[in-house]
Every structure is written in structure tokens, then in C-alpha cells.
PDB file of N, CA, C and O in Angstrom, chain B, residues numbered from 101:
ATOM      1  N   UNK B 101      99.603   0.048  -6.686  1.00  0.00           N
ATOM      2  CA  UNK B 101      98.464   0.371  -5.729  1.00  0.00           C
ATOM      3  C   UNK B 101      98.790   0.198  -4.291  1.00  0.00           C
ATOM      4  O   UNK B 101      98.076   0.539  -3.347  1.00  0.00           O
ATOM      5  N   UNK B 102     100.167  -0.477  -4.228  1.00  0.00           N
ATOM      6  CA  UNK B 102     100.641  -0.421  -2.588  1.00  0.00           C
ATOM      7  C   UNK B 102     100.654   1.119  -1.992  1.00  0.00           C
ATOM      8  O   UNK B 102     100.356   1.449  -0.844  1.00  0.00           O
ATOM      9  N   UNK B 103     101.060   1.936  -3.027  1.00  0.00           N
ATOM     10  CA  UNK B 103     101.287   3.487  -2.358  1.00  0.00           C
ATOM     11  C   UNK B 103      99.770   4.009  -2.012  1.00  0.00           C
ATOM     12  O   UNK B 103      99.545   4.754  -1.058  1.00  0.00           O
ATOM     13  N   UNK B 104      98.866   3.575  -2.811  1.00  0.00           N
ATOM     14  CA  UNK B 104      97.460   4.057  -2.760  1.00  0.00           C
ATOM     15  C   UNK B 104      96.939   3.422  -1.213  1.00  0.00           C
ATOM     16  O   UNK B 104      96.447   4.072  -0.291  1.00  0.00           O
ATOM     17  N   UNK B 105      97.199   2.041  -1.255  1.00  0.00           N
ATOM     18  CA  UNK B 105      96.668   1.448   0.068  1.00  0.00           C
ATOM     19  C   UNK B 105      97.269   1.959   1.230  1.00  0.00           C
ATOM     20  O   UNK B 105      96.579   2.241   2.210  1.00  0.00           O
ATOM     21  N   UNK B 106      98.605   2.120   1.215  1.00  0.00           N
ATOM     22  CA  UNK B 106      99.257   2.592   2.419  1.00  0.00           C
ATOM     23  C   UNK B 106      99.069   4.167   2.774  1.00  0.00           C
ATOM     24  O   UNK B 106      99.484   4.575   3.859  1.00  0.00           O
ATOM     25  N   UNK B 107      98.532   4.922   1.987  1.00  0.00           N
ATOM     26  CA  UNK B 107      98.226   6.273   2.179  1.00  0.00           C
ATOM     27  C   UNK B 107      96.670   6.425   2.636  1.00  0.00           C
ATOM     28  O   UNK B 107      96.261   7.294   3.406  1.00  0.00           O
ATOM     29  N   UNK B 108      95.888   5.425   2.024  1.00  0.00           N
ATOM     30  CA  UNK B 108      94.424   4.983   2.813  1.00  0.00           C
ATOM     31  C   UNK B 108      94.651   4.626   4.042  1.00  0.00           C
ATOM     32  O   UNK B 108      94.110   5.386   4.845  1.00  0.00           O
ATOM     33  N   UNK B 109      95.275   3.714   4.537  1.00  0.00           N
ATOM     34  CA  UNK B 109      95.694   3.211   5.839  1.00  0.00           C
ATOM     35  C   UNK B 109      96.020   4.382   6.885  1.00  0.00           C
ATOM     36  O   UNK B 109      95.476   4.678   7.949  1.00  0.00           O
ATOM     37  N   UNK B 110      97.074   4.926   6.217  1.00  0.00           N
ATOM     38  CA  UNK B 110      97.506   6.255   7.046  1.00  0.00           C
ATOM     39  C   UNK B 110      96.505   7.264   7.193  1.00  0.00           C
ATOM     40  O   UNK B 110      96.582   7.931   8.225  1.00  0.00           O
ATOM     41  N   UNK B 111      95.595   7.523   6.404  1.00  0.00           N
ATOM     42  CA  UNK B 111      94.668   8.614   6.380  1.00  0.00           C
ATOM     43  C   UNK B 111      93.633   8.192   7.399  1.00  0.00           C
ATOM     44  O   UNK B 111      93.134   8.978   8.204  1.00  0.00           O
ATOM     45  N   UNK B 112      93.302   6.746   7.308  1.00  0.00           N
ATOM     46  CA  UNK B 112      92.305   6.098   8.279  1.00  0.00           C
ATOM     47  C   UNK B 112      92.724   6.198   9.735  1.00  0.00           C
ATOM     48  O   UNK B 112      92.013   6.545  10.678  1.00  0.00           O
ATOM     49  N   UNK B 113      94.191   5.781   9.763  1.00  0.00           N
ATOM     50  CA  UNK B 113      94.625   5.652  11.235  1.00  0.00           C
ATOM     51  C   UNK B 113      94.740   7.256  11.640  1.00  0.00           C
ATOM     52  O   UNK B 113      94.599   7.471  12.843  1.00  0.00           O
ATOM     53  N   UNK B 114      94.941   8.236  10.924  1.00  0.00           N
ATOM     54  CA  UNK B 114      95.098   9.584  11.419  1.00  0.00           C
ATOM     55  C   UNK B 114      93.560   9.867  11.590  1.00  0.00           C
ATOM     56  O   UNK B 114      93.290  10.485  12.619  1.00  0.00           O
ATOM     57  N   UNK B 115      92.657   9.585  10.899  1.00  0.00           N
ATOM     58  CA  UNK B 115      91.387   9.990  11.252  1.00  0.00           C
ATOM     59  C   UNK B 115      90.932   9.419  12.588  1.00  0.00           C
ATOM     60  O   UNK B 115      90.382  10.091  13.461  1.00  0.00           O
ATOM     61  N   UNK B 116      91.214   8.105  12.672  1.00  0.00           N
ATOM     62  CA  UNK B 116      90.686   7.212  14.076  1.00  0.00           C
ATOM     63  C   UNK B 116      91.663   8.027  15.094  1.00  0.00           C
ATOM     64  O   UNK B 116      91.030   8.277  16.120  1.00  0.00           O
ATOM     65  N   UNK B 117      92.750   8.430  15.138  1.00  0.00           N
ATOM     66  CA  UNK B 117      93.429   9.081  16.210  1.00  0.00           C
ATOM     67  C   UNK B 117      92.879  10.285  16.746  1.00  0.00           C
ATOM     68  O   UNK B 117      92.660  10.495  17.939  1.00  0.00           O
ATOM     69  N   UNK B 118      92.627  11.222  15.598  1.00  0.00           N
ATOM     70  CA  UNK B 118      91.837  12.396  15.628  1.00  0.00           C
ATOM     71  C   UNK B 118      90.516  12.180  16.307  1.00  0.00           C
ATOM     72  O   UNK B 118      90.185  13.028  17.136  1.00  0.00           O
ATOM     73  N   UNK B 119      89.792  11.267  16.100  1.00  0.00           N
ATOM     74  CA  UNK B 119      88.529  10.947  16.587  1.00  0.00           C
ATOM     75  C   UNK B 119      88.259  10.690  17.956  1.00  0.00           C
ATOM     76  O   UNK B 119      87.350  11.023  18.716  1.00  0.00           O
ATOM     77  N   UNK B 120      89.522   9.858  18.096  1.00  0.00           N
ATOM     78  CA  UNK B 120      89.854   9.750  19.722  1.00  0.00           C
ATOM     79  C   UNK B 120      90.423  10.683  20.816  1.00  0.00           C
ATOM     80  O   UNK B 120      90.223  10.646  22.030  1.00  0.00           O
ATOM     81  N   UNK B 121      91.160  11.503  20.103  1.00  0.00           N
ATOM     82  CA  UNK B 121      91.590  13.019  20.644  1.00  0.00           C
ATOM     83  C   UNK B 121      90.518  13.867  20.909  1.00  0.00           C
ATOM     84  O   UNK B 121      90.462  14.470  21.980  1.00  0.00           O
ATOM     85  N   UNK B 122      89.624  13.985  20.016  1.00  0.00           N
ATOM     86  CA  UNK B 122      88.098  14.819  20.055  1.00  0.00           C
ATOM     87  C   UNK B 122      87.416  14.235  21.334  1.00  0.00           C
ATOM     88  O   UNK B 122      87.139  14.938  22.306  1.00  0.00           O
ATOM     89  N   UNK B 123      87.137  12.724  21.248  1.00  0.00           N
ATOM     90  CA  UNK B 123      86.315  12.268  22.023  1.00  0.00           C
ATOM     91  C   UNK B 123      86.707  12.418  23.722  1.00  0.00           C
ATOM     92  O   UNK B 123      85.933  12.563  24.669  1.00  0.00           O
ATOM     93  N   UNK B 124      88.315  12.317  23.712  1.00  0.00           N
ATOM     94  CA  UNK B 124      88.941  12.485  25.029  1.00  0.00           C
ATOM     95  C   UNK B 124      88.649  14.043  25.412  1.00  0.00           C
ATOM     96  O   UNK B 124      88.149  14.323  26.501  1.00  0.00           O
ATOM     97  N   UNK B 125      88.967  14.972  24.517  1.00  0.00           N
ATOM     98  CA  UNK B 125      88.859  16.404  25.121  1.00  0.00           C
ATOM     99  C   UNK B 125      87.470  16.508  25.383  1.00  0.00           C
ATOM    100  O   UNK B 125      87.196  17.223  26.347  1.00  0.00           O
ATOM    101  N   UNK B 126      86.564  16.011  24.811  1.00  0.00           N
ATOM    102  CA  UNK B 126      85.040  16.040  24.916  1.00  0.00           C
ATOM    103  C   UNK B 126      84.855  15.576  26.222  1.00  0.00           C
ATOM    104  O   UNK B 126      84.201  16.340  26.931  1.00  0.00           O
ATOM    105  N   UNK B 127      85.223  14.600  26.710  1.00  0.00           N
ATOM    106  CA  UNK B 127      84.989  13.813  27.977  1.00  0.00           C
ATOM    107  C   UNK B 127      85.484  14.705  29.004  1.00  0.00           C
ATOM    108  O   UNK B 127      84.759  14.965  29.965  1.00  0.00           O
ATOM    109  N   UNK B 128      86.646  15.203  28.900  1.00  0.00           N
ATOM    110  CA  UNK B 128      87.325  16.401  29.932  1.00  0.00           C
ATOM    111  C   UNK B 128      86.568  17.594  30.085  1.00  0.00           C
ATOM    112  O   UNK B 128      86.271  18.051  31.189  1.00  0.00           O
ATOM    113  N   UNK B 129      86.250  18.103  29.008  1.00  0.00           N
ATOM    114  CA  UNK B 129      85.350  19.380  29.083  1.00  0.00           C
ATOM    115  C   UNK B 129      84.003  18.949  29.806  1.00  0.00           C
ATOM    116  O   UNK B 129      83.414  19.730  30.554  1.00  0.00           O
ATOM    117  N   UNK B 130      83.531  17.616  29.534  1.00  0.00           N
ATOM    118  CA  UNK B 130      82.119  17.494  30.334  1.00  0.00           C
ATOM    119  C   UNK B 130      82.430  17.057  31.727  1.00  0.00           C
ATOM    120  O   UNK B 130      81.512  17.059  32.548  1.00  0.00           O
ATOM    121  N   UNK B 131      83.509  16.720  32.043  1.00  0.00           N
ATOM    122  CA  UNK B 131      83.901  16.430  33.316  1.00  0.00           C
ATOM    123  C   UNK B 131      83.956  17.761  34.033  1.00  0.00           C
ATOM    124  O   UNK B 131      83.226  17.962  35.004  1.00  0.00           O
ATOM    125  N   UNK B 132      84.832  18.713  33.568  1.00  0.00           N
ATOM    126  CA  UNK B 132      84.812  20.012  34.203  1.00  0.00           C
ATOM    127  C   UNK B 132      83.487  20.674  34.448  1.00  0.00           C
ATOM    128  O   UNK B 132      83.281  21.307  35.483  1.00  0.00           O
ATOM    129  N   UNK B 133      82.444  20.510  33.352  1.00  0.00           N
ATOM    130  CA  UNK B 133      81.416  21.354  33.577  1.00  0.00           C
ATOM    131  C   UNK B 133      80.431  20.457  34.668  1.00  0.00           C
ATOM    132  O   UNK B 133      79.556  21.060  35.289  1.00  0.00           O
ATOM    133  N   UNK B 134      80.597  19.225  34.828  1.00  0.00           N
ATOM    134  CA  UNK B 134      80.023  18.436  35.873  1.00  0.00           C
ATOM    135  C   UNK B 134      80.575  18.991  37.111  1.00  0.00           C
ATOM    136  O   UNK B 134      79.774  19.178  38.026  1.00  0.00           O
ATOM    137  N   UNK B 135      81.797  19.283  37.294  1.00  0.00           N
ATOM    138  CA  UNK B 135      82.549  19.520  38.430  1.00  0.00           C
ATOM    139  C   UNK B 135      82.226  20.968  38.903  1.00  0.00           C
ATOM    140  O   UNK B 135      82.180  21.290  40.091  1.00  0.00           O
ATOM    141  N   UNK B 136      82.006  21.807  37.857  1.00  0.00           N
ATOM    142  CA  UNK B 136      81.392  23.313  38.073  1.00  0.00           C
ATOM    143  C   UNK B 136      80.034  23.175  38.700  1.00  0.00           C
ATOM    144  O   UNK B 136      79.716  23.792  39.717  1.00  0.00           O
ATOM    145  N   UNK B 137      79.217  22.316  38.038  1.00  0.00           N
ATOM    146  CA  UNK B 137      77.807  22.151  38.515  1.00  0.00           C
ATOM    147  C   UNK B 137      77.699  21.863  39.996  1.00  0.00           C
ATOM    148  O   UNK B 137      76.998  22.446  40.823  1.00  0.00           O
ATOM    149  N   UNK B 138      78.541  20.834  40.172  1.00  0.00           N
ATOM    150  CA  UNK B 138      78.491  20.287  41.507  1.00  0.00           C
ATOM    151  C   UNK B 138      78.898  21.284  42.342  1.00  0.00           C
ATOM    152  O   UNK B 138      77.961  21.724  43.009  1.00  0.00           O
ATOM    153  N   UNK B 139      80.072  21.863  42.576  1.00  0.00           N
ATOM    154  CA  UNK B 139      80.476  23.191  43.112  1.00  0.00           C
ATOM    155  C   UNK B 139      79.470  23.994  43.434  1.00  0.00           C
ATOM    156  O   UNK B 139      79.185  24.277  44.597  1.00  0.00           O
ATOM    157  N   UNK B 140      78.744  24.497  42.216  1.00  0.00           N
ATOM    158  CA  UNK B 140      77.782  25.460  42.317  1.00  0.00           C
ATOM    159  C   UNK B 140      76.520  24.836  43.409  1.00  0.00           C
ATOM    160  O   UNK B 140      76.089  25.426  44.400  1.00  0.00           O
ATOM    161  N   UNK B 141      76.198  23.819  43.028  1.00  0.00           N
ATOM    162  CA  UNK B 141      75.286  23.094  44.143  1.00  0.00           C
ATOM    163  C   UNK B 141      75.594  22.973  45.528  1.00  0.00           C
ATOM    164  O   UNK B 141      74.736  22.966  46.410  1.00  0.00           O
ATOM    165  N   UNK B 142      76.878  22.874  45.726  1.00  0.00           N
ATOM    166  CA  UNK B 142      77.456  22.752  47.013  1.00  0.00           C
ATOM    167  C   UNK B 142      77.567  24.268  47.891  1.00  0.00           C
ATOM    168  O   UNK B 142      77.455  24.431  49.106  1.00  0.00           O
ATOM    169  N   UNK B 143      77.784  25.132  46.989  1.00  0.00           N
ATOM    170  CA  UNK B 143      77.991  26.549  47.570  1.00  0.00           C
ATOM    171  C   UNK B 143      76.282  26.867  47.779  1.00  0.00           C
ATOM    172  O   UNK B 143      75.935  27.533  48.754  1.00  0.00           O
ATOM    173  N   UNK B 144      75.422  26.431  46.961  1.00  0.00           N
ATOM    174  CA  UNK B 144      74.155  27.008  47.162  1.00  0.00           C
ATOM    175  C   UNK B 144      73.678  26.154  48.238  1.00  0.00           C
ATOM    176  O   UNK B 144      72.890  26.754  48.971  1.00  0.00           O
ATOM    177  N   UNK B 145      73.900  24.949  48.571  1.00  0.00           N
ATOM    178  CA  UNK B 145      73.420  24.289  49.798  1.00  0.00           C
ATOM    179  C   UNK B 145      74.168  24.930  50.983  1.00  0.00           C
ATOM    180  O   UNK B 145      73.576  25.075  52.052  1.00  0.00           O
ATOM    181  N   UNK B 146      75.404  25.306  50.837  1.00  0.00           N
ATOM    182  CA  UNK B 146      75.922  25.913  51.926  1.00  0.00           C
ATOM    183  C   UNK B 146      75.340  27.264  52.341  1.00  0.00           C
ATOM    184  O   UNK B 146      75.069  27.455  53.526  1.00  0.00           O
ATOM    185  N   UNK B 147      75.130  28.242  51.387  1.00  0.00           N
ATOM    186  CA  UNK B 147      74.409  29.156  51.439  1.00  0.00           C
ATOM    187  C   UNK B 147      72.931  29.160  52.052  1.00  0.00           C
ATOM    188  O   UNK B 147      72.508  30.064  52.773  1.00  0.00           O
ATOM    189  N   UNK B 148      72.375  28.298  51.761  1.00  0.00           N
ATOM    190  CA  UNK B 148      70.908  27.930  52.224  1.00  0.00           C
ATOM    191  C   UNK B 148      71.185  27.338  53.987  1.00  0.00           C
ATOM    192  O   UNK B 148      70.524  27.740  54.944  1.00  0.00           O
ATOM    193  N   UNK B 149      72.028  26.574  54.045  1.00  0.00           N
ATOM    194  CA  UNK B 149      72.180  26.256  55.549  1.00  0.00           C
ATOM    195  C   UNK B 149      72.637  27.353  56.350  1.00  0.00           C
ATOM    196  O   UNK B 149      72.091  27.432  57.450  1.00  0.00           O
ATOM    197  N   UNK B 150      73.518  28.238  56.072  1.00  0.00           N
ATOM    198  CA  UNK B 150      73.744  29.469  56.896  1.00  0.00           C
ATOM    199  C   UNK B 150      72.556  30.426  56.730  1.00  0.00           C
ATOM    200  O   UNK B 150      72.540  31.279  57.618  1.00  0.00           O
ATOM    201  N   UNK B 151      71.858  30.492  56.108  1.00  0.00           N
ATOM    202  CA  UNK B 151      70.814  31.525  56.148  1.00  0.00           C
ATOM    203  C   UNK B 151      69.871  30.899  57.058  1.00  0.00           C
ATOM    204  O   UNK B 151      69.360  31.632  57.905  1.00  0.00           O
ATOM    205  N   UNK B 152      69.503  29.484  57.027  1.00  0.00           N
ATOM    206  CA  UNK B 152      68.746  28.853  57.800  1.00  0.00           C
ATOM    207  C   UNK B 152      69.224  28.818  59.312  1.00  0.00           C
ATOM    208  O   UNK B 152      68.379  28.797  60.207  1.00  0.00           O
ATOM    209  N   UNK B 153      70.433  28.813  59.563  1.00  0.00           N
ATOM    210  CA  UNK B 153      71.137  29.097  60.815  1.00  0.00           C
ATOM    211  C   UNK B 153      70.744  30.526  61.625  1.00  0.00           C
ATOM    212  O   UNK B 153      70.338  30.750  62.765  1.00  0.00           O
ATOM    213  N   UNK B 154      71.090  31.443  60.383  1.00  0.00           N
ATOM    214  CA  UNK B 154      70.800  32.753  60.989  1.00  0.00           C
ATOM    215  C   UNK B 154      69.596  33.016  61.189  1.00  0.00           C
ATOM    216  O   UNK B 154      69.392  33.578  62.266  1.00  0.00           O
ATOM    217  N   UNK B 155      68.496  32.778  60.407  1.00  0.00           N
ATOM    218  CA  UNK B 155      66.985  32.594  60.936  1.00  0.00           C
ATOM    219  C   UNK B 155      66.866  32.098  62.069  1.00  0.00           C
ATOM    220  O   UNK B 155      66.621  32.854  63.009  1.00  0.00           O
ATOM    221  N   UNK B 156      66.995  30.824  62.263  1.00  0.00           N
ATOM    222  CA  UNK B 156      67.102  30.141  63.537  1.00  0.00           C
ATOM    223  C   UNK B 156      67.752  30.907  64.708  1.00  0.00           C
ATOM    224  O   UNK B 156      67.220  30.747  65.807  1.00  0.00           O
ATOM    225  N   UNK B 157      68.688  31.610  64.638  1.00  0.00           N
ATOM    226  CA  UNK B 157      69.337  32.272  65.615  1.00  0.00           C
ATOM    227  C   UNK B 157      68.469  33.627  66.060  1.00  0.00           C
ATOM    228  O   UNK B 157      68.209  33.943  67.221  1.00  0.00           O
ATOM    229  N   UNK B 158      68.107  34.308  64.920  1.00  0.00           N
ATOM    230  CA  UNK B 158      67.374  35.254  65.088  1.00  0.00           C
ATOM    231  C   UNK B 158      66.091  35.057  65.869  1.00  0.00           C
ATOM    232  O   UNK B 158      65.761  35.840  66.760  1.00  0.00           O
ATOM    233  N   UNK B 159      65.341  33.957  65.509  1.00  0.00           N
ATOM    234  CA  UNK B 159      63.993  33.664  66.053  1.00  0.00           C
ATOM    235  C   UNK B 159      64.499  33.314  67.668  1.00  0.00           C
ATOM    236  O   UNK B 159      63.916  33.836  68.619  1.00  0.00           O
ATOM    237  N   UNK B 160      65.487  32.504  67.829  1.00  0.00           N
ATOM    238  CA  UNK B 160      65.699  32.359  69.286  1.00  0.00           C
ATOM    239  C   UNK B 160      66.200  33.426  70.108  1.00  0.00           C
ATOM    240  O   UNK B 160      66.229  33.443  71.339  1.00  0.00           O
ATOM    241  N   UNK B 161      66.634  34.414  69.222  1.00  0.00           N
ATOM    242  CA  UNK B 161      66.989  35.642  70.375  1.00  0.00           C
ATOM    243  C   UNK B 161      65.908  36.439  70.430  1.00  0.00           C
ATOM    244  O   UNK B 161      65.917  37.212  71.388  1.00  0.00           O
ATOM    245  N   UNK B 162      64.881  36.508  69.635  1.00  0.00           N
ATOM    246  CA  UNK B 162      63.420  36.922  69.778  1.00  0.00           C
ATOM    247  C   UNK B 162      62.674  36.252  71.112  1.00  0.00           C
ATOM    248  O   UNK B 162      61.871  36.834  71.841  1.00  0.00           O
ATOM    249  N   UNK B 163      63.028  35.218  71.211  1.00  0.00           N
ATOM    250  CA  UNK B 163      62.408  34.288  72.200  1.00  0.00           C
ATOM    251  C   UNK B 163      63.043  34.687  73.704  1.00  0.00           C
ATOM    252  O   UNK B 163      62.330  34.578  74.701  1.00  0.00           O
ATOM    253  N   UNK B 164      64.150  35.061  73.781  1.00  0.00           N
ATOM    254  CA  UNK B 164      64.818  35.635  75.040  1.00  0.00           C
ATOM    255  C   UNK B 164      64.575  36.550  75.453  1.00  0.00           C
ATOM    256  O   UNK B 164      65.155  36.943  76.465  1.00  0.00           O
TER     257      UNK B 164
END
């Protein structure tokens, strides 16, 4: 029975290690997705700012 117990423990340990590796990878992918979303939001905000500045400059030039 010792051999079966050792095999069972080894299989459980391998399963736990695989599960941790999967969770770590899942976390890294999630972090990258969040980073990409944040970058997209920053770009959108910068474009909105630039458009507003251009609109305000245009209006200012019309007043002159």
C-alpha cells in the first residue's frame, strides 16, 4: 500500500502545483487585460482633451 499512497500523494501534489500555475497565469492575463483597458481609457481621455482644446482654439479665433 505504500507505493499506492506515494503515487496518490504525488498526483495530488502535481495537481495542486498545476492548479497554482493556472491561477498565476490567469492572474497575469487578467492584469494585462486591465492594463490594456487602462491604456485605452487614457488614450480616449487624451483625444477628448485634444479635441476640446482644438474646439476652444477655433472658437477663440472666431472671436478675434
